[in-house]
C-alpha positions as CSV (number, residue, x, y, z in Angstrom):
1,M,0.2,18.2,2.8
2,A,1.0,19.6,-0.6
3,T,2.3,17.0,-3.2
4,E,5.6,18.7,-3.5
5,D,6.1,18.8,0.3
6,A,5.3,15.1,0.5
7,Q,7.7,14.3,-2.2
8,E,10.5,16.3,-0.5
9,F,9.7,14.8,2.9
10,Y,9.6,11.1,1.9
11,G,12.5,11.6,-0.5
12,R,14.7,12.9,2.3
13,W,13.8,10.0,4.6
14,S,13.8,7.3,2.0
15,G,16.8,5.5,3.5
16,L,15.2,5.2,6.9
17,Y,11.9,4.1,5.5
18,D,13.7,1.4,3.5
19,V,15.3,0.0,6.7
20,I,12.0,0.1,8.6
21,A,10.1,-1.5,5.6
22,R,12.5,-4.4,5.3
23,R,14.1,-5.0,8.8
24,T,11.3,-4.4,11.3
25,P,10.5,-7.7,13.1
26,G,7.3,-9.2,11.7
27,I,7.1,-7.0,8.7
28,P,8.5,-9.4,6.1
29,R,5.9,-12.0,7.2
30,L,3.2,-9.4,6.8
31,R,4.4,-8.5,3.3
32,R,4.4,-12.1,2.3
33,R,0.8,-12.4,3.7
34,T,-0.4,-9.4,1.8
35,A,1.1,-10.8,-1.4
36,A,-0.7,-14.1,-0.8
37,A,-4.0,-12.2,-0.2
38,C,-3.8,-10.9,-3.8
39,R,-4.7,-14.5,-4.9
40,L,-2.3,-14.3,-7.8
41,E,-1.5,-17.0,-10.3
42,P,1.6,-17.5,-12.5
43,G,1.4,-15.2,-15.5
44,D,-0.9,-12.6,-13.7
45,T,-0.4,-8.8,-13.7
46,V,-0.4,-7.1,-10.4
47,V,0.0,-3.4,-9.6
48,E,1.2,-2.0,-6.3
49,M,0.0,1.6,-5.6
50,G,2.5,3.5,-3.6
51,C,5.2,0.9,-3.8
52,G,7.7,3.0,-1.8
53,T,11.2,1.5,-1.7
54,G,9.9,-1.7,-3.3
55,A,9.8,-4.0,-0.2
56,N,6.6,-5.8,-1.5
57,L,7.7,-6.2,-5.1
58,P,9.8,-9.4,-4.7
59,Y,7.0,-11.1,-2.9
60,L,4.6,-10.2,-5.7
61,R,7.0,-11.5,-8.2
62,E,7.2,-14.8,-6.4
63,R,3.5,-15.1,-6.9
64,V,3.3,-14.3,-10.6
65,G,6.5,-16.0,-11.6
66,P,8.7,-15.1,-14.5
67,E,5.7,-15.1,-16.9
68,G,3.8,-12.5,-15.0
69,T,4.1,-8.8,-14.6
70,V,4.6,-6.6,-11.5
71,V,4.2,-2.9,-11.7
72,G,5.1,-0.6,-8.7
73,I,3.9,3.0,-8.7
74,D,5.1,5.9,-6.5
75,F,5.5,9.6,-6.8
76,T,8.8,10.2,-5.0
77,G,12.0,10.0,-7.0
78,P,14.6,8.9,-4.4
79,V,12.1,6.3,-3.1
80,L,11.7,4.9,-6.6
81,E,15.4,4.7,-7.1
82,R,15.7,2.4,-4.2
83,A,12.8,0.3,-5.5
84,R,14.6,0.0,-8.9
85,E,17.8,-1.1,-7.3
86,A,16.0,-3.7,-5.2
87,T,14.3,-5.2,-8.3
88,A,17.0,-4.8,-10.9
89,G,17.4,-8.6,-11.2
90,Y,13.9,-9.1,-12.4
91,D,13.0,-8.2,-16.0
92,N,9.3,-8.5,-15.3
93,V,9.2,-6.0,-12.4
94,H,8.6,-2.4,-13.5
95,V,8.8,0.7,-11.3
96,V,6.9,3.7,-12.6
97,R,6.7,7.3,-11.3
98,G,3.1,8.4,-11.0
99,D,0.2,9.2,-8.8
100,A,-1.6,6.2,-7.2
101,T,-4.9,8.0,-7.7
102,R,-4.3,8.4,-11.5
103,L,-2.8,5.2,-12.9
104,P,-0.3,6.0,-15.6
105,L,-1.4,3.3,-18.1
106,A,0.8,4.7,-20.9
107,A,3.9,3.9,-18.9
108,F,2.9,0.2,-18.4
109,P,4.8,-2.5,-20.3
110,E,3.7,-3.1,-23.8
111,G,1.1,-5.8,-24.0
112,T,-0.5,-5.2,-20.7
113,T,-4.2,-5.6,-21.3
114,E,-5.7,-6.2,-17.9
115,I,-4.9,-6.0,-14.2
116,D,-5.5,-9.1,-12.1
117,A,-4.9,-7.5,-8.7
118,I,-4.0,-4.2,-7.0
119,L,-2.2,-3.9,-3.7
120,A,-1.9,-0.8,-1.6
121,T,0.0,-1.0,1.7
122,F,0.2,2.0,4.1
123,V,-1.0,4.3,1.4
124,V,-4.7,5.3,1.8
125,G,-4.0,7.4,4.9
126,M,-2.0,9.8,2.7
127,L,-4.9,10.3,0.2
128,S,-7.4,13.1,0.4
129,D,-10.3,10.8,-0.8
130,P,-9.3,7.2,0.2
131,A,-12.7,5.7,-0.5
132,G,-12.8,7.4,-4.0
133,A,-9.3,5.9,-4.7
134,V,-10.5,2.4,-3.8
135,D,-13.4,2.9,-6.2
136,D,-11.0,3.8,-8.9
137,W,-8.8,0.8,-8.2
138,C,-11.8,-1.6,-8.2
139,D,-12.7,-0.2,-11.6
140,L,-9.2,-0.9,-13.0
141,V,-9.1,-4.5,-12.0
142,R,-10.6,-7.1,-14.2
143,P,-13.9,-8.7,-13.2
144,G,-13.2,-11.4,-10.6
145,G,-9.8,-9.8,-9.7
146,H,-8.7,-8.7,-6.3
147,V,-7.9,-5.5,-4.4
148,V,-5.9,-5.8,-1.2
149,L,-5.4,-3.0,1.4
150,A,-3.0,-3.2,4.4
151,N,-2.9,-0.2,6.8
152,A,-1.9,0.8,10.3
153,A,-4.5,2.2,12.6
154,R,-5.3,2.1,16.3
155,S,-5.6,-1.3,17.9
156,D,-8.9,-2.5,19.5
157,A,-7.3,-5.3,21.4
158,W,-7.5,-5.5,25.2
159,Y,-3.9,-4.4,25.5
160,A,-4.4,-1.5,23.2
161,P,-3.6,1.6,25.4
162,P,0.2,1.2,25.4
163,V,0.2,0.0,21.8
164,N,-1.9,3.0,20.7
165,A,0.4,5.4,22.6
166,V,3.4,4.2,20.6
167,F,1.3,4.2,17.4
168,R,0.3,7.9,18.0
169,A,4.0,8.8,18.5
170,I,5.0,7.1,15.2
171,V,2.2,8.8,13.3
172,V,3.1,12.2,14.7
173,L,6.8,11.7,13.9
174,S,6.0,10.7,10.3
175,T,3.5,13.5,9.6
176,P,5.1,16.8,8.6
177,P,5.8,19.1,10.4
178,T,7.3,16.6,12.9
179,T,8.0,19.4,15.5
180,K,4.4,19.9,16.5
181,L,3.3,18.4,19.8
182,R,-0.4,19.5,19.7
183,Y,-2.7,19.4,16.8
184,E,-6.2,20.8,16.3
185,N,-7.1,17.6,14.6
186,E,-5.0,14.7,15.9
187,P,-3.2,13.0,12.9
188,H,-3.7,9.5,14.2
189,L,-7.5,10.1,14.5
190,R,-7.6,11.5,10.9
191,L,-5.6,8.4,9.8
192,D,-8.1,6.1,11.5
193,E,-11.0,7.8,9.7
194,K,-9.3,7.5,6.3
195,I,-8.5,3.9,6.8
196,D,-12.0,3.0,8.0
197,A,-13.4,4.7,4.9
198,A,-11.1,2.9,2.5
199,H,-11.6,-0.6,4.0
200,A,-15.3,-0.1,4.2
201,R,-15.5,0.9,0.6
202,L,-13.6,-2.2,-0.5
203,R,-15.9,-4.4,1.5
204,D,-18.9,-2.8,-0.2
205,R,-17.4,-3.3,-3.7
206,S,-16.4,-7.0,-3.1
207,V,-18.3,-10.2,-3.3
208,A,-15.9,-12.0,-1.0
209,V,-13.9,-10.4,1.7
210,A,-11.1,-11.5,4.0
211,D,-10.3,-9.3,7.1
212,E,-7.3,-9.8,9.4
213,T,-5.6,-7.8,12.1
214,R,-1.8,-8.2,12.7
215,V,1.1,-6.7,14.6
216,F,-0.6,-6.3,18.0
217,G,-3.9,-5.4,16.3
218,V,-2.4,-2.3,14.6
219,V,-2.2,-3.5,11.0
220,R,-5.5,-4.1,9.2
221,L,-5.5,-6.3,6.2
222,T,-8.5,-6.5,3.9
223,G,-8.7,-8.5,0.7
224,G,-11.6,-8.2,-1.6
225,R,-12.6,-10.3,-4.7
226,L,-14.6,-8.2,-7.2
227,P,-17.7,-9.3,-9.0
228,K,-17.3,-11.2,-12.2
229,H,-19.9,-9.2,-14.0
């Protein structure tokens, strides 16, 4: 999907995505867990790639405290407006318009010298080269810092068939054009491949890895600590 088409699509549905991101049962707990996986300390700087409507940003701010810095990056205007509204009460949470594969460092708050952690939730499936993006993110984080990925893919659990049927329907409905019933390359299979590639690359780049599956085995959470040298 072309960048301008993606921006128009996600901008149009930003209100619905915001409700899903904040109100779906179990999702707030998942967001709190992903923030914890970043292993942040008070005063740290954390960047969320593809922050969407900002549902993760308050949880990240809890971790870094008022002395830390939280930066959320997304490329869709209406989505970012919701993120700004949601974090307006925090003077150390900054929402920046940009491409998650090309970090807009010039737009960062003055005095930002290093990044302690990068978080990306439900993002890598939209990238053309997810493994390459993970490499870039690992290069941006300070030595010994953390990169955390959380993504939805097909479940491997024993009860997977009905869960995966629902998952496929959600993927199809959220992948423009939403009117197609048959695809030459099924979008949920392409999504699985991208997520597998991204999480595998993070494991390769890390010296310590934590892997979890949540939400009926659909959500995969991988946190990696990078080498100190």
